[in-house]
C-alpha positions in Angstrom: 118.0 163.9 -21.4 121.7 164.0 -22.2 122.9 163.7 -25.8 123.8 160.2 -26.9 126.7 160.8 -29.3 129.3 158.2 -28.4 130.9 156.8 -31.4 132.4 158.3 -34.5 129.5 156.8 -36.4 127.1 158.7 -34.1 129.0 161.9 -34.8 128.9 161.3 -38.6 125.1 160.6 -38.5 124.4 163.7 -36.4 126.5 165.8 -38.7 124.7 164.5 -41.7 121.3 165.0 -40.2 122.2 168.6 -39.3 123.4 169.2 -42.8 120.1 167.9 -44.2 118.1 170.0 -41.7 120.0 173.1 -42.8 119.3 172.3 -46.4 115.6 172.0 -45.7 115.6 175.2 -43.7 117.2 177.1 -46.6 114.6 175.7 -49.0 111.9 176.9 -46.6 113.4 180.3 -46.5 113.6 180.5 -50.3 110.0 179.3 -50.6 108.9 182.0 -48.1 110.7 184.7 -50.1 109.1 183.4 -53.3 105.7 183.5 -51.7 106.3 187.1 -50.6 107.2 188.0 -54.2 104.0 186.4 -55.6 101.9 188.2 -53.0 103.6 191.5 -53.9 102.7 190.9 -57.6 99.1 190.2 -56.7 99.0 193.3 -54.6 100.8 195.6 -57.0 99.3 194.4 -60.3 95.8 193.4 -59.2 95.2 195.2 -55.9 94.7 192.0 -54.0 95.7 192.3 -50.4 98.2 189.7 -49.2 96.0 188.8 -46.3 93.1 188.0 -48.7 95.3 186.0 -51.0 96.6 184.0 -48.1 93.1 183.2 -46.9 92.1 182.0 -50.4 95.3 179.9 -50.6 94.6 178.4 -47.2 91.0 177.6 -48.3 92.3 176.1 -51.6 94.8 174.0 -49.6 92.3 172.7 -47.1 89.4 172.5 -49.5 87.1 174.2 -47.0 85.8 177.2 -49.0 82.1 176.4 -48.4 82.8 176.4 -44.6 84.5 179.8 -44.9 81.7 181.2 -47.1 79.2 180.1 -44.4 81.3 181.8 -41.7 81.4 185.0 -43.7 77.7 184.9 -44.3 77.1 184.6 -40.6 79.4 187.5 -40.0 77.6 189.6 -42.6 74.2 188.7 -41.1 75.3 189.6 -37.6 76.8 192.9 -38.8 73.5 193.7 -40.6 71.6 193.1 -37.4 74.0 195.2 -35.3 73.7 198.2 -37.7 
């Protein structure tokens, strides 16, 4: 599908949308850097692995910790059977 930028108003709108998108992208990049810094503090000060912290954060975000706990219990049960 070819671009539909015909008028000067179209160009102005596209330019403004692209500027907004760039601003959002920069904010995302800054947030990612801040997250890495926080995870580094957890790792260095409290010996919490970033992968574990991320899993906890995801469970907090989704509110599905009981489901994750059940999955881990099943994994532990299966491991116990296998050993």
